[in-house]
C-alpha positions as CSV (number, residue, x, y, z in Angstrom):
1,M,2.2,-15.5,33.2
2,S,1.0,-18.7,30.9
3,D,0.3,-22.0,32.7
4,N,3.6,-22.9,31.9
5,G,5.7,-20.1,33.8
6,Y,6.9,-18.4,30.6
7,K,6.7,-14.6,29.2
8,Q,6.2,-14.1,25.1
9,I,7.5,-11.4,24.5
10,V,7.3,-9.7,20.4
11,I,10.1,-7.7,19.1
12,L,8.0,-5.7,16.1
13,S,8.7,-2.5,13.5
14,G,6.2,-0.9,11.5
15,K,8.3,-1.2,8.8
16,G,12.0,-3.3,7.9
17,G,15.4,-2.0,8.2
18,T,14.6,-0.4,11.7
19,G,17.1,-3.1,13.8
20,K,14.3,-5.2,15.1
21,T,16.3,-8.6,13.9
22,T,19.4,-7.2,15.5
23,I,18.1,-6.3,18.6
24,S,15.7,-9.6,19.1
25,A,18.9,-11.6,18.4
26,A,21.0,-9.4,21.2
27,F,18.2,-10.4,23.5
28,A,17.9,-13.8,23.1
29,S,21.7,-13.9,24.2
30,F,20.9,-12.5,27.0
31,E,18.9,-15.6,28.8
32,N,19.6,-19.1,28.9
33,N,15.9,-20.1,29.4
34,K,14.4,-19.4,26.3
35,V,12.4,-20.1,23.1
36,I,13.5,-18.2,20.4
37,V,10.7,-17.8,17.1
38,D,11.7,-15.8,13.8
39,C,8.3,-15.0,12.8
40,D,9.7,-12.9,9.6
41,V,8.5,-16.0,7.2
42,D,8.9,-13.8,3.7
43,A,12.7,-12.8,4.5
44,A,14.0,-15.1,8.0
45,N,17.2,-13.7,8.4
46,M,17.8,-14.2,12.3
47,H,19.4,-17.8,12.0
48,L,22.3,-16.4,10.0
49,M,23.4,-14.7,13.3
50,L,22.1,-17.2,15.9
51,K,24.5,-20.0,13.8
52,P,22.3,-23.3,14.9
53,K,24.0,-26.2,15.8
54,S,21.6,-28.4,14.4
55,E,18.1,-28.1,11.9
56,I,15.2,-30.5,11.3
57,S,13.3,-29.0,8.7
58,H,9.5,-29.9,7.8
59,E,7.5,-28.8,4.9
60,F,4.4,-26.5,5.0
61,S,1.3,-26.9,3.0
62,G,-0.5,-23.4,3.4
63,G,-3.2,-24.3,0.8
64,K,-4.2,-26.6,-2.4
65,K,-3.9,-25.9,-5.6
66,A,-5.4,-27.1,-8.7
67,A,-4.1,-29.1,-11.6
68,I,-5.4,-30.7,-14.9
69,N,-5.1,-34.2,-15.7
70,N,-5.0,-33.8,-19.8
71,E,-5.8,-37.2,-20.5
72,I,-9.2,-37.0,-18.9
73,C,-9.7,-33.4,-19.6
74,T,-12.2,-32.8,-22.4
75,Q,-10.8,-29.7,-23.5
76,C,-14.1,-27.8,-22.8
77,G,-12.9,-24.7,-21.5
78,L,-15.2,-24.6,-18.3
79,C,-12.3,-24.0,-16.4
80,E,-10.7,-21.4,-18.0
81,T,-13.9,-19.8,-17.9
82,V,-14.6,-19.5,-14.0
83,C,-10.8,-19.0,-13.0
84,R,-10.5,-15.1,-12.0
85,F,-7.1,-15.5,-11.2
86,D,-6.4,-16.2,-14.9
87,A,-4.2,-18.9,-14.2
88,I,-5.8,-21.6,-16.8
89,S,-4.6,-21.5,-20.2
90,N,-4.2,-24.4,-22.8
91,F,-5.7,-26.5,-20.5
92,T,-2.6,-26.1,-18.3
93,V,-2.6,-24.3,-14.6
94,D,0.0,-22.0,-14.0
95,Q,0.8,-22.7,-10.3
96,L,2.1,-19.3,-9.4
97,K,-1.2,-17.7,-10.3
98,C,-3.9,-20.3,-8.5
99,E,-5.0,-18.7,-5.5
100,G,-6.0,-22.5,-4.3
101,C,-10.1,-21.5,-4.3
102,G,-11.1,-24.6,-5.9
103,F,-14.0,-23.7,-7.9
104,C,-12.3,-25.3,-11.3
105,F,-12.2,-28.1,-9.2
106,R,-16.0,-28.0,-8.8
107,V,-17.1,-27.2,-12.0
108,C,-15.3,-29.4,-13.9
109,P,-17.7,-31.7,-15.7
110,A,-15.0,-34.6,-16.1
111,N,-13.5,-34.5,-12.8
112,A,-9.9,-34.2,-14.9
113,I,-8.9,-31.7,-12.0
114,T,-6.8,-32.6,-8.9
115,F,-7.2,-30.1,-6.0
116,S,-3.9,-31.2,-3.6
117,P,-2.3,-30.0,-0.8
118,S,0.7,-27.6,-2.4
119,I,4.2,-27.3,-0.1
120,G,4.3,-23.5,0.5
121,G,7.5,-23.3,2.3
122,N,9.5,-25.3,4.9
123,Y,9.8,-24.1,8.8
124,F,12.5,-25.9,10.6
125,E,12.9,-26.6,14.5
126,C,17.1,-25.7,15.6
127,E,18.9,-26.3,18.6
128,L,21.6,-23.3,19.4
129,E,25.0,-24.0,21.1
130,D,23.5,-23.3,24.6
131,E,20.9,-25.6,24.3
132,S,17.7,-23.2,23.6
133,K,15.1,-23.9,20.7
134,F,14.6,-21.8,17.7
135,F,12.5,-22.2,15.1
136,Y,12.2,-20.0,11.8
137,A,10.5,-20.4,8.6
138,K,11.1,-19.9,4.6
139,L,8.1,-19.4,2.6
140,F,8.7,-20.0,-1.0
141,P,8.4,-17.0,-3.4
142,G,5.2,-16.2,-4.7
143,E,3.1,-18.6,-2.0
144,G,0.8,-16.7,0.1
145,N,-0.6,-17.7,3.8
146,S,2.5,-16.2,5.5
147,G,0.3,-15.6,8.6
148,K,-0.9,-19.2,8.8
149,L,2.9,-20.0,8.0
150,V,3.7,-17.7,11.3
151,S,1.0,-19.1,13.4
152,E,2.5,-22.9,12.8
153,I,6.0,-22.4,13.7
154,K,4.6,-20.2,16.7
155,K,2.5,-23.2,18.2
156,K,5.8,-25.4,17.3
157,A,7.9,-23.2,19.1
158,I,4.9,-23.2,22.1
159,N,4.7,-27.4,22.0
160,S,8.4,-27.9,22.2
161,I,8.3,-26.4,25.8
162,K,8.3,-29.7,28.0
163,D,8.7,-28.4,31.6
164,S,9.0,-24.6,33.1
165,S,12.6,-23.9,33.1
166,R,11.3,-22.2,29.7
167,K,11.2,-18.2,31.3
168,F,10.9,-16.6,27.5
169,V,9.4,-17.3,24.3
170,I,11.3,-14.2,22.3
171,V,9.5,-13.8,18.4
172,D,11.1,-11.8,16.4
173,G,7.9,-10.5,14.2
174,P,7.8,-9.6,10.6
175,P,7.6,-5.6,9.8
176,G,4.4,-3.7,9.0
177,I,1.0,-4.3,10.1
178,G,-0.1,-7.3,8.4
179,C,-1.8,-10.5,8.2
180,P,1.4,-12.4,9.8
181,V,1.7,-9.8,12.5
182,N,-1.1,-10.0,13.4
183,A,-0.3,-14.0,14.0
184,S,3.4,-13.1,15.7
185,I,1.5,-11.1,18.7
186,S,-1.1,-14.1,19.3
187,K,-1.3,-14.6,23.2
188,A,2.3,-11.9,23.4
189,D,3.0,-11.0,26.9
190,F,4.6,-8.0,25.9
191,A,5.4,-5.6,22.5
192,V,9.0,-4.0,22.0
193,L,8.5,-1.9,19.3
194,V,12.3,-0.8,17.5
195,T,11.5,2.1,15.4
196,E,14.0,5.2,13.8
197,P,13.7,9.0,13.6
198,T,12.6,9.5,10.2
199,L,9.4,10.5,8.8
200,S,8.4,6.5,7.4
201,G,9.7,5.5,10.5
202,V,6.8,7.7,12.9
203,H,4.0,7.0,10.4
204,D,4.3,3.3,10.7
205,L,5.1,3.4,13.9
206,K,1.5,4.7,14.5
207,R,0.0,2.3,12.7
208,L,1.6,-0.9,14.9
209,V,1.4,1.2,17.9
210,K,-2.9,1.8,16.8
211,L,-2.8,-2.1,15.7
212,L,-1.4,-3.4,19.2
213,I,-4.0,-0.4,21.1
214,T,-6.7,-2.9,19.8
215,F,-5.4,-5.9,20.7
216,K,-4.8,-4.3,23.8
217,I,-1.0,-5.7,24.1
218,K,1.1,-3.8,26.8
219,M,4.3,-2.3,25.0
220,G,7.6,-0.1,24.9
221,I,9.2,1.6,22.3
222,I,13.0,1.7,21.2
223,I,14.4,4.5,19.6
224,N,17.3,2.7,17.2
225,K,19.5,5.2,15.0
226,S,18.0,8.0,17.4
227,D,20.4,10.5,16.8
228,L,19.5,10.8,13.1
229,N,17.1,13.3,13.3
230,E,16.7,14.4,17.2
231,A,13.2,16.6,16.2
232,V,11.8,13.8,14.4
233,A,13.1,11.5,17.4
234,E,10.9,13.9,20.1
235,Q,8.0,13.1,18.0
236,I,8.0,9.7,18.6
237,K,8.6,10.4,22.4
238,D,5.7,12.1,22.7
239,H,3.5,9.8,21.0
240,A,4.9,7.9,23.4
241,D,4.0,10.4,25.9
242,E,0.1,10.6,24.8
243,K,-0.4,7.0,24.6
244,E,1.3,6.2,27.7
245,I,4.0,4.1,26.1
246,P,7.5,3.7,27.8
247,I,10.7,4.7,26.2
248,L,12.8,1.5,26.9
249,G,15.8,3.2,25.3
250,E,17.5,4.9,22.8
251,I,20.6,3.7,20.7
252,P,22.3,6.2,18.8
253,F,23.9,5.5,15.2
254,N,26.6,2.8,15.2
255,S,28.1,1.5,12.2
256,E,28.9,-1.5,14.0
257,F,25.9,-2.5,13.6
258,V,26.0,-2.7,9.8
259,K,29.3,-4.4,10.2
260,A,28.3,-7.0,12.4
261,L,25.0,-7.5,10.0
262,I,27.4,-8.1,6.8
263,E,29.9,-10.5,9.0
264,G,26.5,-12.6,10.2
265,N,27.6,-11.1,13.5
266,N,25.2,-10.8,16.8
267,I,26.0,-7.0,17.7
268,V,26.6,-7.9,21.4
269,D,29.6,-9.8,20.4
270,V,31.4,-7.6,18.8
271,D,30.9,-3.8,20.6
272,E,31.6,-4.3,24.5
273,S,29.5,-0.8,24.6
274,V,25.9,-2.0,23.1
275,K,26.3,-5.0,24.2
276,K,26.1,-3.3,27.8
277,E,23.6,-0.6,26.1
278,L,20.8,-3.6,25.1
279,L,21.5,-5.2,27.8
280,S,20.0,-2.5,30.0
281,I,17.1,-2.5,28.0
282,W,16.7,-5.8,28.1
283,E,16.3,-5.7,32.0
284,K,14.2,-2.4,31.9
285,T,11.6,-4.5,29.3
286,K,11.7,-7.1,31.9
287,S,10.7,-5.0,34.7
288,Y,7.3,-4.2,32.9
289,I,6.5,-7.5,31.6
290,I,7.2,-9.4,35.1
291,N,5.7,-6.5,37.4
């Protein structure tokens, strides 16, 4: 339990397309006293299901980028020589190629290069119909520092908790095991891993489990589309048993998941049987967190 009395739950998947965001949105609907964060900043889509009633946009600067002032530039070509990213041509900096290392800025003899903060995306502070706080972000195409943006919106979300009434911070993490995933699991109390019974699903699940064990984060597994390949589903269970990870639930394939996504709906609002199943999984998840 954090100092403010809340528990932070991160929903992850080793790969995309497992149903992670659908399940995250369902979990969020079961609690009123929560803060929600969509940390998939490269492809945010949770807001399409949660439909916030209000939204405030903020600019995000992930770093700096160079620009050449041609009125001062002596065209010595030194900047182009030292750039290892081929971002400078004809005394112009290609902003998509510039990695913000600042080498050209430091070596320019005429001080003709500026090195200024670059706006790499936006993050959004929202409020839902039940007055819960919801945060998500969008990284601009070609921009880096996705991990930094994840850390930024998580910080804003945590700072929005002003009293002890918020019992859960529900984080919809990005897929994979890269930098944004590492940022999303910071200070997490529990991770819910959503996987599917495919060879790629098992492979990427094992990588994710290894990462969470390294950081000593407790976890549980949900097998989505569990009836697609029963043999592979058994492999997942065997790995969970080997690593002493609880299976939180198994969800058979259901076309209503796809239909809900297409229509931008939360699955628990359109299918009562799925809602009952996911509610049971959520209650089981809470039992591992609170105890």
